[in-house]
N, C-alpha and C positions, 0 to 999 in steps of 0.2 A: 735376098736383096739382091740390087741387080745397080749398077754404080746408075745408071737413070731416077734409082727410088731414089736409094741418099743422097744425087742432087735436088729433086724434087722434095723433100723434106728440109735439108739442108737452106735450100731456096726460101721455100716456106716460112721459113722459121727467123730470117733476116730481116725479110718482108713486115713480117708479123711484127717484127721489133725497131721496124724502119731503123734497118744497119747496112750503110752500102760497104761495100763488101767486093773481092773479086773472088769466085767458087770457082774449085775446078778439082776434079773424083780421078777415082785411075783405080784401075787394079795394083794389086800389087803379090801373084799368088793366089790366094785364093783369099784375101783381107781386101776390102774395098777403103782406101784412102783419100780425107779430099782436106785439101786444102785452102785455109777460110783467110782470108787476110784481108781489114779494115784501118780505120785511123785509131782506134781501137788497141786491138792488136794482134797479135797475126797465128793461128793456132792450127794445130792440125788433126783429125777426125781420122779413127779407127774405125770398121765395126771389122768382124770374125767371129767364127762360129766355131768353139774349140767341143774336145769330145762332153765335156758340162754343161755346153750350151756360148751361149751370146755370149759375144764381148766386143764392151765398148773403152776406147784411150783417147782420152783426152789430153795430148800438150798444147800448154801456149810458150812460145818463146823463151828459152831460159827460164823456166819452169820446170818441175819432174813432173812424168808423164802419168796419170792418174784413168784406173781400169774401175768400170761402172759395166755392172751385172742387167741394164735394163738402161732404155733410151730415153726412160723419165731423167736419173743421174747426167747423161750423156749432156737432155739439152737442159740441164739448171748449171751442171757446169756452159755448157758455150754463153746462155745468159746471162750472165756471171760475165765473164773473161770480156767478151762484144756487148753487154747493156747492161751494166750493174747498175745505171740509174733506173731499170726496166721494174725493179724489183721483184718479189717473188710475192706468187701470187698464186690462195688455195682458196677450196671450195669444203662448206661444212654444212653438213646435213644435222637438220636442229628438227623435233618436233615442235610444230606452233603456236605458240601460247597462248591462239585464242581457238584452239581447244580442249 
């Protein structure tokens, strides 16, 4: 992942959640770091590739830094921090009753 891809991903999420925020992405050694500042929260997201795989770190200001092994966990954490009113959504696949 490069800085432009991370910025596009995060900007798309903010647009989807209708969150007005300042977004800045930078490279810190091998890791990518993004800073998101909105009225709801200020959050730092870090993406790095470790010998055991990809790691996402998310830290809200004045909170503990949490690690997520997938982009899905990072996205859920961001949604909860930046747009808690959006709620979580799931897709359930079930055999139809009409069959």
